[in-house]
DSSP file (Angstrom, degrees, kcal/mol; ACC not computed):
  #  RESIDUE AA STRUCTURE BP1 BP2  ACC     N-H-->O    O-->H-N    N-H-->O    O-->H-N    TCO  KAPPA ALPHA  PHI   PSI    X-CA   Y-CA   Z-CA
    1    1 A M     >        0   0    0      0, 0.0     4,-2.3     0, 0.0     5,-0.2   0.000 360.0 360.0 360.0 -35.1   13.0  -24.1   18.5
    2    2 A N  H  >  +     0   0    0      1,-0.2     4,-2.4     2,-0.2     5,-0.2   0.848 360.0  55.0 -65.2 -32.2   11.4  -25.5   15.4
    3    3 A V  H  > S+     0   0    0      2,-0.2     4,-2.6     1,-0.2    -1,-0.2   0.911 107.9  48.7 -65.8 -41.8   13.6  -23.2   13.3
    4    4 A V  H  > S+     0   0    0      2,-0.2     4,-2.6     1,-0.2    -2,-0.2   0.925 112.3  48.3 -63.5 -44.9   16.7  -24.5   15.0
    5    5 A K  H  X S+     0   0    0     -4,-2.3     4,-2.7     2,-0.2    -2,-0.2   0.909 112.2  49.7 -61.4 -42.1   15.6  -28.2   14.4
    6    6 A T  H  X S+     0   0    0     -4,-2.4     4,-2.6     2,-0.2    -2,-0.2   0.929 112.4  46.2 -64.0 -45.9   14.9  -27.4   10.8
    7    7 A I  H  X S+     0   0    0     -4,-2.6     4,-2.4     1,-0.2    -2,-0.2   0.916 113.8  49.4 -62.7 -42.8   18.2  -25.8   10.2
    8    8 A F  H  X S+     0   0    0     -4,-2.6     4,-2.2    -5,-0.2    -2,-0.2   0.912 111.8  48.4 -62.7 -43.2   20.0  -28.6   11.9
    9    9 A F  H  X S+     0   0    0     -4,-2.7     4,-2.2     2,-0.2    -2,-0.2   0.913 111.6  49.0 -64.4 -43.8   18.1  -31.2    9.9
   10   10 A I  H  X S+     0   0    0     -4,-2.6     4,-2.5     1,-0.2    -1,-0.2   0.904 110.5  51.8 -63.2 -40.7   18.9  -29.5    6.6
   11   11 A G  H  X S+     0   0    0     -4,-2.4     4,-2.3     1,-0.2    -1,-0.2   0.905 108.7  50.6 -60.4 -42.2   22.6  -29.2    7.6
   12   12 A A  H  X S+     0   0    0     -4,-2.2     4,-2.2     1,-0.2    -2,-0.2   0.902 110.6  49.0 -63.4 -41.1   22.6  -33.0    8.3
   13   13 A I  H  X S+     0   0    0     -4,-2.2     4,-2.6     2,-0.2    -2,-0.2   0.917 110.6  50.6 -64.2 -43.4   21.1  -33.7    4.9
   14   14 A L  H  X S+     0   0    0     -4,-2.5     4,-2.2     1,-0.2    -2,-0.2   0.891 109.4  50.7 -63.3 -39.2   23.6  -31.5    3.2
   15   15 A I  H  X S+     0   0    0     -4,-2.3     4,-0.8     2,-0.2    -1,-0.2   0.924 111.4  48.9 -62.8 -43.4   26.5  -33.2    5.0
   16   16 A G  H >< S+     0   0    0     -4,-2.2     3,-0.6     1,-0.2    -2,-0.2   0.906 112.4  47.4 -62.4 -42.0   25.1  -36.6    3.9
   17   17 A L  H >< S+     0   0    0     -4,-2.6     3,-1.8     1,-0.2    -1,-0.2   0.841 103.3  62.7 -69.8 -32.2   24.7  -35.5    0.3
   18   18 A A  H >< S+     0   0    0     -4,-2.2     3,-1.3     1,-0.3    -1,-0.2   0.752  91.1  68.0 -64.2 -22.6   28.2  -34.0    0.2
   19   19 A S  T << S+     0   0    0     -4,-0.8    -1,-0.3    -3,-0.6    -2,-0.2   0.564  82.6  74.9 -75.9  -5.9   29.7  -37.4    0.8
   20   20 A F  T <   +     0   0    0     -3,-1.8    -1,-0.3    -4,-0.1    -2,-0.2   0.528  68.8 118.7 -80.8  -5.6   28.5  -38.5   -2.7
   21   21 A R    <   -     0   0    0     -3,-1.3     2,-0.4    -4,-0.1    -3,-0.0  -0.317  48.8-159.3 -63.3 141.8   31.3  -36.6   -4.3
   22   22 A T        -     0   0    0      0, 0.0    -2,-0.1     0, 0.0    -1,-0.0  -0.930  17.3-118.7-122.8 149.7   33.7  -38.7   -6.4
   23   23 A A        -     0   0    0     -2,-0.4     2,-0.1     1,-0.1     0, 0.0  -0.677  34.5-114.9 -84.0 137.0   37.3  -37.9   -7.5
   24   24 A P        -     0   0    0      0, 0.0     2,-0.5     0, 0.0    -1,-0.1  -0.436  24.9-118.8 -71.5 146.5   37.8  -37.8  -11.2
   25   25 A V        -     0   0    0      1,-0.1     3,-0.1    -2,-0.1     6,-0.0  -0.748  23.4-165.6 -85.6 128.7   40.1  -40.4  -12.8
   26   26 A K        -     0   0    0     -2,-0.5     2,-0.3     1,-0.2    -1,-0.1   0.856  61.9  -9.5 -88.3 -37.9   43.1  -38.7  -14.4
   27   27 A N  S  > S-     0   0    0      1,-0.1     4,-1.9     0, 0.0    -1,-0.2  -0.935  72.3 -94.6-152.9 175.9   44.6  -41.5  -16.6
   28   28 A S  H  > S+     0   0    0     -2,-0.3     4,-2.0     1,-0.2     5,-0.2   0.818 119.2  56.9 -68.4 -30.4   44.3  -45.2  -17.2
   29   29 A T  H  > S+     0   0    0      1,-0.2     4,-2.0     2,-0.2    -1,-0.2   0.929 108.7  46.7 -64.7 -44.5   47.2  -46.1  -14.8
   30   30 A T  H  > S+     0   0    0      1,-0.2     4,-3.2     2,-0.2     5,-0.2   0.880 108.9  56.7 -63.2 -37.8   45.3  -44.4  -12.0
   31   31 A A  H  X S+     0   0    0     -4,-1.9     4,-1.9     1,-0.2    -1,-0.2   0.916 108.0  45.8 -62.5 -43.0   42.1  -46.1  -12.9
   32   32 A S  H  X S+     0   0    0     -4,-2.0     4,-1.3     2,-0.2    -1,-0.2   0.895 115.8  46.1 -69.3 -37.6   43.7  -49.6  -12.6
   33   33 A V  H  X S+     0   0    0     -4,-2.0     4,-2.2     1,-0.2    -2,-0.2   0.924 113.0  49.3 -68.2 -43.9   45.3  -48.7   -9.3
   34   34 A S  H  X S+     0   0    0     -4,-3.2     4,-2.7     1,-0.2    -2,-0.2   0.836 106.5  56.1 -67.8 -30.2   42.2  -47.2   -7.9
   35   35 A S  H  X S+     0   0    0     -4,-1.9     4,-1.8    -5,-0.2    -1,-0.2   0.868 108.2  48.3 -68.7 -33.1   40.1  -50.2   -8.9
   36   36 A V  H  X S+     0   0    0     -4,-1.3     4,-1.8     2,-0.2    -2,-0.2   0.920 112.0  49.4 -67.3 -43.4   42.4  -52.4   -6.9
   37   37 A T  H  X S+     0   0    0     -4,-2.2     4,-2.7     1,-0.2    -2,-0.2   0.913 109.8  51.0 -61.5 -43.1   42.1  -50.0   -3.9
   38   38 A V  H  X S+     0   0    0     -4,-2.7     4,-1.0     1,-0.2    -1,-0.2   0.892 107.4  53.6 -62.9 -38.4   38.4  -50.0   -4.2
   39   39 A A  H  < S+     0   0    0     -4,-1.8    -1,-0.2     1,-0.2    -2,-0.2   0.886 113.5  43.0 -63.4 -37.3   38.3  -53.8   -4.2
   40   40 A D  H  < S+     0   0    0     -4,-1.8     3,-0.2     1,-0.2    -2,-0.2   0.878 128.8  26.9 -75.5 -38.0   40.3  -53.8   -1.0
   41   41 A T  H >< S+     0   0    0     -4,-2.7     3,-1.4    -5,-0.2    -2,-0.2   0.180  85.1 114.7-110.8  16.4   38.5  -51.1    0.8
   42   42 A G  T 3< S+     0   0    0     -4,-1.0    -1,-0.2     1,-0.3    -3,-0.1   0.717  75.3  52.9 -62.6 -22.3   35.1  -51.4   -0.9
   43   43 A K  T 3  S+     0   0    0     -3,-0.2     9,-3.0    -4,-0.2     2,-0.5   0.647 101.6  66.6 -88.6 -13.9   33.3  -52.5    2.3
   44   44 A I  B <  S-A   51   0A   0     -3,-1.4     2,-0.4     7,-0.3     7,-0.2  -0.921  79.8-129.0-114.7 130.2   34.5  -49.5    4.4
   45   45 A D     >  -     0   0    0      5,-3.5     4,-2.7    -2,-0.5     5,-0.2  -0.625  16.0-145.6 -72.9 125.2   33.5  -45.9    3.9
   46   46 A A  T  4 S+     0   0    0     -2,-0.4    -1,-0.1     1,-0.2    -2,-0.0   0.832  93.9  50.5 -64.6 -33.2   36.7  -43.8    3.8
   47   47 A E  T  4 S+     0   0    0      1,-0.1    -1,-0.2   -28,-0.1    -2,-0.0   0.902 128.6  14.6 -73.5 -41.5   35.1  -40.8    5.5
   48   48 A T  T  4 S-     0   0    0      2,-0.2    -2,-0.2    21,-0.1    -1,-0.1   0.690  88.4-125.8-109.9 -23.5   33.5  -42.5    8.5
   49   49 A G     <  +     0   0    0     -4,-2.7     2,-0.1     1,-0.3    -3,-0.1   0.469  66.6 134.2  83.9   1.2   35.0  -46.0    8.7
   50   50 A L        -     0   0    0     -5,-0.2    -5,-3.5     1,-0.1    -1,-0.3  -0.451  67.1 -91.7 -81.9 158.9   31.5  -47.5    8.7
   51   51 A I  B     -A   44   0A   0     -7,-0.2    -7,-0.3    -2,-0.1     2,-0.1  -0.527  43.6-113.5 -73.4 131.2   30.6  -50.4    6.5
   52   52 A N        +     0   0    0     -9,-3.0    -1,-0.1    -2,-0.3     3,-0.0  -0.409  53.7 144.6 -66.7 138.9   29.3  -49.5    3.0
   53   53 A D    >   -     0   0    0     -2,-0.1     3,-1.8    -3,-0.0     4,-0.4  -0.949  64.3 -99.8-166.0 156.0   25.7  -50.4    2.5
   54   54 A P  T 3  S+     0   0    0      0, 0.0     3,-0.4     0, 0.0     4,-0.2   0.787 123.9  52.7 -58.2 -24.7   22.7  -48.8    0.7
   55   55 A S  T 3> S+     0   0    0      1,-0.2     4,-2.0     2,-0.1     3,-0.4   0.456  80.3  96.6 -88.9  -1.2   21.5  -47.5    4.1
   56   56 A L  H <> S+     0   0    0     -3,-1.8     4,-3.0     1,-0.2     5,-0.2   0.880  78.3  55.8 -59.8 -40.3   24.8  -45.8    5.0
   57   57 A M  H  > S+     0   0    0     -3,-0.4     4,-2.4    -4,-0.4    -1,-0.2   0.894 108.3  48.5 -61.1 -39.0   23.8  -42.4    3.7
   58   58 A M  H  > S+     0   0    0     -3,-0.4     4,-2.4    -4,-0.2     5,-0.2   0.914 112.3  48.6 -66.3 -41.8   20.8  -42.4    6.0
   59   59 A V  H  X>S+     0   0    0     -4,-2.0     4,-3.0     2,-0.2     5,-0.7   0.916 112.0  49.3 -64.0 -43.2   22.9  -43.5    9.0
   60   60 A K  H  X5S+     0   0    0     -4,-3.0     4,-0.6     1,-0.2     5,-0.3   0.916 112.9  47.3 -62.2 -42.3   25.5  -40.8    8.2
   61   61 A A  H  <5S+     0   0    0     -4,-2.4    -2,-0.2    -5,-0.2    -1,-0.2   0.897 121.1  35.8 -66.7 -39.9   22.7  -38.1    8.0
   62   62 A Q  H  <5S+     0   0    0     -4,-2.4    -2,-0.2    -5,-0.2    -1,-0.2   0.854 129.7  26.6 -83.7 -35.6   21.0  -39.2   11.2
   63   63 A C  H >X5S+     0   0    0     -4,-3.0     4,-1.7    -5,-0.2     3,-1.4   0.904 117.3  48.0 -98.7 -49.7   24.0  -40.2   13.4
   64   64 A T  T 3<<S+     0   0    0     -5,-0.7    -3,-0.1    -4,-0.6    -4,-0.1   0.495  91.8  80.6 -81.0   0.9   27.1  -38.4   12.4
   65   65 A A  T 34 S+     0   0    0     -5,-0.3    -1,-0.3    -4,-0.2    -2,-0.1   0.801 111.8  21.8 -67.0 -27.6   25.3  -35.0   12.3
   66   66 A C  T <4 S+     0   0    0     -3,-1.4     2,-0.3     1,-0.2    -2,-0.2   0.741 130.3  17.5-110.1 -33.1   25.8  -35.0   16.1
   67   67 A H  S  < S-     0   0    0     -4,-1.7    -1,-0.2     1,-0.0     2,-0.0  -0.909  82.7 -83.2-142.4 166.2   28.6  -37.3   16.9
   68   68 A S    >   -     0   0    0     -2,-0.3     3,-1.4     1,-0.1     4,-0.4  -0.293  34.5-122.9 -66.4 149.9   31.6  -39.1   15.5
   69   69 A S  T >> S+     0   0    0      1,-0.3     4,-2.2     2,-0.2     3,-0.8   0.690 105.7  78.3 -66.6 -17.0   31.1  -42.4   13.7
   70   70 A K  H 3> S+     0   0    0      1,-0.3     4,-1.8     2,-0.2    -1,-0.3   0.781  83.5  62.9 -64.6 -25.2   33.6  -43.9   16.2
   71   71 A L  H <4 S+     0   0    0     -3,-1.4     4,-0.3     2,-0.2    -1,-0.3   0.846 107.7  42.9 -66.1 -31.8   30.8  -44.0   18.7
   72   72 A I  H X4 S+     0   0    0     -3,-0.8     3,-1.3    -4,-0.4    -2,-0.2   0.915 112.2  53.5 -75.0 -44.6   29.0  -46.4   16.5
   73   73 A L  H 3< S+     0   0    0     -4,-2.2    51,-0.5     1,-0.3    52,-0.3   0.789 106.2  52.5 -62.5 -29.3   32.2  -48.4   15.7
   74   74 A Q  T 3< S+     0   0    0     -4,-1.8     2,-0.3    -5,-0.2    -1,-0.3   0.552 100.7  71.9 -88.5  -5.5   33.0  -49.0   19.4
   75   75 A H    <   -     0   0    0     -3,-1.3     2,-0.4    -4,-0.3    49,-0.0  -0.834  53.0-168.6-113.5 150.4   29.6  -50.4   20.4
   76   76 A R        +     0   0    0     -2,-0.3     2,-0.3    39,-0.0    38,-0.2  -0.847  25.5 164.0-133.7  95.4   27.9  -53.7   19.7
   77   77 A F        -     0   0    0     36,-1.2     2,-0.1    -2,-0.4    36,-0.1  -0.760  37.0-118.6-110.8 157.0   24.3  -53.6   20.7
   78   78 A T     >  -     0   0    0     -2,-0.3     4,-2.4    36,-0.2     5,-0.2  -0.302  46.9 -93.6 -73.6 174.4   21.3  -55.8   19.8
   79   79 A R  H  > S+     0   0    0      1,-0.2     4,-2.4     2,-0.2     5,-0.2   0.925 131.6  50.0 -58.4 -43.3   18.4  -54.1   18.0
   80   80 A A  H  > S+     0   0    0      1,-0.2     4,-2.5     2,-0.2    -1,-0.2   0.878 109.1  52.7 -62.8 -37.1   16.8  -53.5   21.4
   81   81 A G  H  > S+     0   0    0      2,-0.2     4,-2.1     1,-0.2    -1,-0.2   0.897 109.0  48.2 -65.2 -40.7   20.1  -52.0   22.7
   82   82 A W  H  X S+     0   0    0     -4,-2.4     4,-2.4     2,-0.2    -2,-0.2   0.893 110.7  51.8 -66.4 -38.9   20.3  -49.7   19.7
   83   83 A V  H  X S+     0   0    0     -4,-2.4     4,-2.7     2,-0.2    -2,-0.2   0.936 110.0  49.3 -61.5 -45.5   16.7  -48.6   20.3
   84   84 A D  H  X S+     0   0    0     -4,-2.5     4,-2.4     1,-0.2    -2,-0.2   0.900 110.6  50.4 -59.1 -41.2   17.5  -47.9   24.0
   85   85 A R  H  X S+     0   0    0     -4,-2.1     4,-2.2     2,-0.2    -1,-0.2   0.899 110.9  48.7 -65.8 -40.3   20.5  -45.9   22.9
   86   86 A I  H  X S+     0   0    0     -4,-2.4     4,-2.3     2,-0.2    -2,-0.2   0.929 111.9  48.8 -64.3 -44.9   18.4  -43.8   20.5
   87   87 A R  H  X S+     0   0    0     -4,-2.7     4,-2.3     1,-0.2    -2,-0.2   0.886 109.9  52.7 -61.9 -38.4   15.7  -43.2   23.1
   88   88 A W  H  X S+     0   0    0     -4,-2.4     4,-2.9     2,-0.2     5,-0.4   0.917 110.2  47.4 -63.0 -43.5   18.5  -42.2   25.6
   89   89 A M  H  X S+     0   0    0     -4,-2.2     4,-1.9     1,-0.2     6,-1.6   0.873 112.1  50.6 -66.2 -35.9   19.8  -39.7   23.1
   90   90 A Q  H  < S+     0   0    0     -4,-2.3     4,-0.5     4,-0.2    -2,-0.2   0.885 116.1  41.9 -67.4 -37.3   16.3  -38.4   22.4
   91   91 A K  H  < S+     0   0    0     -4,-2.3    -2,-0.2    -5,-0.2    -3,-0.2   0.920 130.5  21.1 -75.7 -45.3   15.7  -37.9   26.2
   92   92 A Y  H  < S+     0   0    0     -4,-2.9    -3,-0.2    -5,-0.2    -2,-0.2   0.650 131.4  35.3-103.7 -17.6   19.0  -36.5   27.3
   93   93 A H  S  < S-     0   0    0     -4,-1.9    -3,-0.2    -5,-0.4    -2,-0.1   0.206 101.4-114.1-125.8  15.7   20.6  -35.0   24.1
   94   94 A K        +     0   0    0     -4,-0.5    -4,-0.2     1,-0.2     2,-0.2   0.811  46.2 177.4  58.1  35.3   17.5  -33.7   22.2
   95   95 A L        -     0   0    0     -6,-1.6    -1,-0.2    -9,-0.2     3,-0.1  -0.525  30.7-116.9 -65.8 135.5   17.9  -36.1   19.3
   96   96 A W        -     0   0    0     -2,-0.2     2,-0.4     1,-0.1    -1,-0.1  -0.197  35.0 -84.6 -69.7 164.4   15.0  -35.5   16.9
   97   97 A D        -     0   0    0      1,-0.2    -1,-0.1    -7,-0.1     0, 0.0  -0.594  35.2-151.8 -69.6 125.5   12.3  -38.1   16.2
   98   98 A L    >   -     0   0    0     -2,-0.4     3,-1.5     1,-0.2     4,-0.2   0.672  24.7-175.5 -77.5 -16.6   13.8  -40.3   13.4
   99   99 A G  T >   -     0   0    0      1,-0.3     3,-1.3     2,-0.2     4,-0.4  -0.299  65.6  -8.1  60.9-135.7   10.3  -41.1   12.0
  100  100 A D  T >> S+     0   0    0      1,-0.3     4,-0.7     2,-0.2     3,-0.7   0.747 130.5  66.8 -67.2 -24.2   10.4  -43.6    9.1
  101  101 A S  H <> S+     0   0    0     -3,-1.5     4,-2.5     1,-0.2    -1,-0.3   0.672  81.3  78.7 -73.4 -14.1   14.2  -43.5    8.9
  102  102 A E  H <> S+     0   0    0     -3,-1.3     4,-2.8     1,-0.2    -1,-0.2   0.903  92.0  50.5 -60.9 -40.4   14.5  -45.1   12.3
  103  103 A K  H <> S+     0   0    0     -3,-0.7     4,-2.6    -4,-0.4    -1,-0.2   0.912 111.0  48.8 -63.7 -41.6   13.8  -48.6   10.9
  104  104 A V  H  X S+     0   0    0     -4,-0.7     4,-2.1     2,-0.2    -2,-0.2   0.926 113.7  46.3 -63.0 -45.2   16.4  -48.1    8.2
  105  105 A V  H  X S+     0   0    0     -4,-2.5     4,-2.7     2,-0.2    -2,-0.2   0.926 114.2  47.6 -64.1 -45.6   19.0  -46.9   10.8
  106  106 A L  H  X S+     0   0    0     -4,-2.8     4,-2.8     2,-0.2     5,-0.3   0.893 109.7  52.8 -64.7 -40.1   18.2  -49.8   13.1
  107  107 A D  H  X S+     0   0    0     -4,-2.6     4,-2.2    -5,-0.2    -1,-0.2   0.928 112.5  45.7 -59.9 -44.2   18.4  -52.4   10.3
  108  108 A Y  H  X S+     0   0    0     -4,-2.1     4,-2.6     2,-0.2     5,-0.4   0.945 114.8  46.2 -63.4 -49.1   21.8  -51.1    9.4
  109  109 A L  H  X S+     0   0    0     -4,-2.7     4,-2.4     1,-0.2    -2,-0.2   0.896 114.7  47.2 -63.6 -40.8   23.1  -51.0   12.9
  110  110 A E  H  X S+     0   0    0     -4,-2.8     4,-0.5    -5,-0.2    -1,-0.2   0.904 114.7  46.9 -66.9 -40.5   21.8  -54.4   13.8
  111  111 A K  H  < S+     0   0    0     -4,-2.2    -2,-0.2    -5,-0.3    -1,-0.2   0.914 129.3  19.8 -68.1 -43.6   23.2  -55.9   10.5
  112  112 A H  H  < S+     0   0    0     -4,-2.6    -3,-0.2    -5,-0.2    -2,-0.2   0.698 132.6  34.4-104.2 -22.3   26.7  -54.5   10.8
  113  113 A Y  H  < S+     0   0    0     -4,-2.4   -36,-1.2    -5,-0.4    -2,-0.1  -0.130  84.1 118.5-131.8  38.3   27.2  -53.5   14.4
  114  114 A G  S >X S-     0   0    0     -4,-0.5     3,-0.8   -38,-0.2     4,-0.5  -0.525  78.6-102.3 -93.7 169.3   25.3  -56.1   16.4
  115  115 A P  G >4 S+     0   0    0      0, 0.0     3,-0.7     0, 0.0     4,-0.4   0.808 119.6  58.5 -63.6 -28.9   26.9  -58.5   18.9
  116  116 A E  G 34 S+     0   0    0      1,-0.2     3,-0.4     2,-0.1     4,-0.2   0.805 105.4  49.3 -70.9 -28.3   26.9  -61.3   16.4
  117  117 A T  G X> S+     0   0    0     -3,-0.8     4,-1.2    -7,-0.2     3,-0.7   0.519  85.2  90.1 -89.2  -5.0   28.9  -59.4   13.9
  118  118 A A  T << S+     0   0    0     -3,-0.7     3,-0.2    -4,-0.5    -1,-0.2   0.857  87.0  49.2 -61.6 -36.2   31.7  -58.4   16.3
  119  119 A A  T 34 S+     0   0    0     -3,-0.4    -1,-0.2    -4,-0.4    -2,-0.1   0.735 115.1  43.9 -75.8 -21.6   33.8  -61.5   15.7
  120  120 A T  T <4 S+     0   0    0     -3,-0.7     2,-0.3    -4,-0.2    -1,-0.2   0.555 107.1  60.7-103.9  -8.5   33.6  -61.1   11.9
  121  121 A T  S  < S-     0   0    0     -4,-1.2     2,-0.2    -3,-0.2    -9,-0.0  -0.823  90.6 -93.4-120.4 159.8   34.2  -57.4   11.4
  122  122 A N        +     0   0    0     -2,-0.3     2,-0.3     2,-0.0    -2,-0.1  -0.502  51.7 176.5 -67.8 131.4   37.0  -55.0   12.2
  123  123 A T        -     0   0    0     -2,-0.2   -49,-0.1     2,-0.1   -50,-0.1  -0.964  39.9-134.7-138.8 154.0   36.3  -53.3   15.5
  124  124 A F  S    S+     0   0    0    -51,-0.5     2,-0.3    -2,-0.3   -50,-0.1   0.585  88.1  71.3 -82.9 -10.3   38.2  -50.9   17.7
  125  125 A R  S    S-     0   0    0    -52,-0.3    -2,-0.1     1,-0.0     2,-0.1  -0.797  82.7-119.5-108.7 149.3   37.4  -53.0   20.8
  126  126 A R        -     0   0    0     -2,-0.3     3,-0.1     1,-0.1    -2,-0.1  -0.380  42.7 -88.5 -75.9 162.6   38.9  -56.3   21.8
  127  127 A Q        -     0   0    0      1,-0.1    -1,-0.1    -2,-0.1     3,-0.1  -0.363  53.8 -91.3 -66.9 152.3   36.7  -59.3   22.3
  128  128 A S        -     0   0    0      1,-0.1     2,-0.1    -3,-0.1    -1,-0.1  -0.334  45.6-103.9 -64.1 146.0   35.2  -59.8   25.7
  129  129 A L        -     0   0    0     -3,-0.1     2,-0.4     1,-0.0     3,-0.2  -0.464  36.3-152.0 -70.5 143.5   37.2  -62.0   28.1
  130  130 A K        +     0   0    0      1,-0.2    -1,-0.0    -2,-0.1    -3,-0.0  -0.913  66.9   7.5-119.2 146.9   35.9  -65.5   28.6
  131  131 A N  S    S-     0   0    0     -2,-0.4     2,-0.4     1,-0.2    -1,-0.2   0.904  78.6-179.9  53.3  49.5   36.2  -67.8   31.6
  132  132 A V        -     0   0    0     -3,-0.2     2,-0.7     1,-0.0    -1,-0.2  -0.657  17.6-154.2 -82.3 132.3   37.8  -65.1   33.8
  133  133 A Q        -     0   0    0     -2,-0.4     2,-0.2     2,-0.0    -1,-0.0  -0.917  13.7-158.3-109.2 108.9   38.7  -66.2   37.3
  134  134 A W        -     0   0    0     -2,-0.7     2,-0.3     1,-0.0     0, 0.0  -0.486   4.1-159.6 -84.3 154.5   38.7  -63.2   39.6
  135  135 A Y        -     0   0    0     -2,-0.2     2,-0.3     0, 0.0    -2,-0.0  -0.933  22.0-107.1-131.3 156.7   40.6  -63.1   42.9
  136  136 A K        -     0   0    0     -2,-0.3     2,-0.3     1,-0.0     0, 0.0  -0.650  28.0-133.5 -87.2 138.1   40.1  -61.0   46.0
  137  137 A L        -     0   0    0     -2,-0.3     2,-0.2     1,-0.0    -1,-0.0  -0.703  21.7-118.4 -87.9 140.4   42.7  -58.3   46.8
  138  138 A D              0   0    0     -2,-0.3    -1,-0.0     1,-0.1     0, 0.0  -0.557 360.0 360.0 -75.7 141.7   44.0  -58.1   50.3
  139  139 A K              0   0    0     -2,-0.2    -1,-0.1     0, 0.0    -2,-0.0   0.469 360.0 360.0 -82.6 360.0   43.3  -54.8   52.0
């Protein structure tokens, strides 16, 4: 079982490192256009849709090795909520112990995908309804 975990971990690291590849600039016209594009999309990682941050590579290596980044994008948890979700994945889906990287991952998730940031960032979910008045349905 340790061999499987080791191979899986190495695969996750290789996937994370592969995302560092950059496309070469062919001419000066392309350079000026691509710099404008980077300015517009500089905050979002093109591969995952997650917000660019120095901790993004660690999050990609630890999280997207098993599931799509859309699972991160669709949730807004507090730090405690993200910890609970990680523990749930460790208990029911054999997620490995994150060790020292857990703090880095939690800091990133809390900063960019916490409930406070939902109103200020692009999200796949609509905002929660407020002041809803429910009514009873007749049987």
